[in-house]
N, C-alpha and C positions, 0 to 999 in steps of 0.2 A: 504494500500500500504506500503510495507516494504522499509525501507531506508537503508537496509544492503545488502552487496554483496551476491548474491546467483545465482544459475543457471538461465539462460535466463533473466538476468538483463543486461541492457546496462550500461557499466561502462566507465568512462573516467579517465585516469591516467596521471600523469607525472612521469618520473623516470630518474634515473641516475645509472650508474654502477661505483663503487668505488673500486680501487685497495686496498686490505686489507694491503698490505705491505707498500706502499708509501703514501696512503691516496689520491692519485691523482684521479680525476674524469676522467674516460676513455671514457664514452659515456653519452650523455645527450639527452633528447628528448625536442626539442624546442616548441612543440605544443602538445596539449592533444592527447593521444593515446586512441581511442575508440574501444571497442569490446563488444561482447555479452559473458558474463561469462558462462563457462561450454559448450559453443558451438564452439567457435573459439579458435584455438591453436596459437593465436597471440604471446603468450609468452609460455615458457616452463612450463609444469605442476609443476615442482619444484618451480616455482615462484607463479603461480596462486593459488595453493592450500593454500597458506598463506593469500590469500585475502578473503576467505569465512568469512562472518560475520563482515567484516570491514564496516565502514561508511564514509561519506564525511568528509574530513579533516584528517582522519587517515593517518599517515606516518608509514610505516613498513620497516624494514631492513631484507633482506633475504640473508644470506650467500649462495653462490652457488659454487658447485664443477664444474668447467668449463670442466673437463674431461667428465662428464655426458652429457654436452651440445655439446661439440665440439670434443671430443675424445682426445687421447694423442697427444702431440706435435710431429710432424714428421719433423725431421731435413733434410730429403731428399727433402722437399719442400722449402728449403732455397738455393738460387743460387746467386753466385757472378760472375760478368762478367766485362770485360774491359769496361771502361766508353765510349770509342769511338764506341762500338757496340750497344749502347742504345741511341735512339733519344733524343735530347735536351729537348723536352717537358716532358720527364719522369725523369729529373734530379731534383726531389723534394721529400723530405721525406714525406711519407703519400700518395703519388700518387698511384693510382690503375692501374695496367697493367693487361689486360685480355689476357691470352695465351690459346692455345689449345693443348691437348695431342695428341698422335698418332691416337686416335679414333675420333678426331675432337671435343671433349668435352671441353667447356670453363672452365677456372679456374682463379679466381682473385688472383693476387699477389700484395703485397704492398711494395713500396720502403721503406726500413728500414735504409739504410745507403748508402752514396756515398762520394767519395773524388775525387781528381784529376785523379786517375787511375782506380778506380773500382766503381761498383754500385751493391748493394745487394737487392734482393727481397725475400719476405717470403710469401708462400702460405697458412700458418696456419692462422686460425682466430686470430686476435690480442688479444683476451681474453684467448686463449688457453694457458694452463699451469700457469695461474694466479689464485690466491685466490681473489675472488671478492665478493662484496655485492651489491645486487640490492636494491636501496632506492626508494620506490614507495610512491606517495601521491595520495590518492583517491580524485578526483576533482568533480565527479558527479556520481549519480546512479539513474536510472529510469527504468521503465518497457520497455522492448524491444518490438518493433513492430514485427508482424509476418514476414515481409520482412527482417528486421534486423536479426531475428533468423535464417531465411533461409540462409542469406549471412554471418552470423557470425560477422557482424559489421555494421557500418553506411552505409546507402544506397549509399551515395556519398563519401565514404571513399577514401581518397587519400592525402598523400602517406600512405603506410601501413608499419608495422614493418619489413616485409620482405625486403622492400627497404632500411630501416635503417640498418638491419643486413648485407645486401649485401654490403653496403658502408663500414661496419666495417670489412668485410672479406678482 
């Protein structure tokens, strides 16, 4: 039994995303993230390709071009409105507001600034336009079960990375 990361291994990681310019930690995962390597696209290939051959306890740093993950920053997704037009419960920096476009498709916007007169929301992913590094620590590696391989992760996996990324958007 191999104790290195390879396809169809169940892997648990912890990770954080660090802003290269400021050194600030932008995202952290407070619980192990489990997935089946090479089967589940729980993380971008730009990240997972650096995990092949790693073992428990390894910590790797992967610089990421966020343009590849989230596209170019789109200033048309930044809106400022009069504070009285926005319900009080949204008067908090970091609050997510879900809006719909003319086709009824939902889009998350994050409150980025407000004062006595205005409130600004941004529909870009918060990592968009930043130079970041993913810092990953390998917590465990084991053979994946057939059911885990089919699902791409733990049978009772909850929450998953898509929930985390949705909160970051």
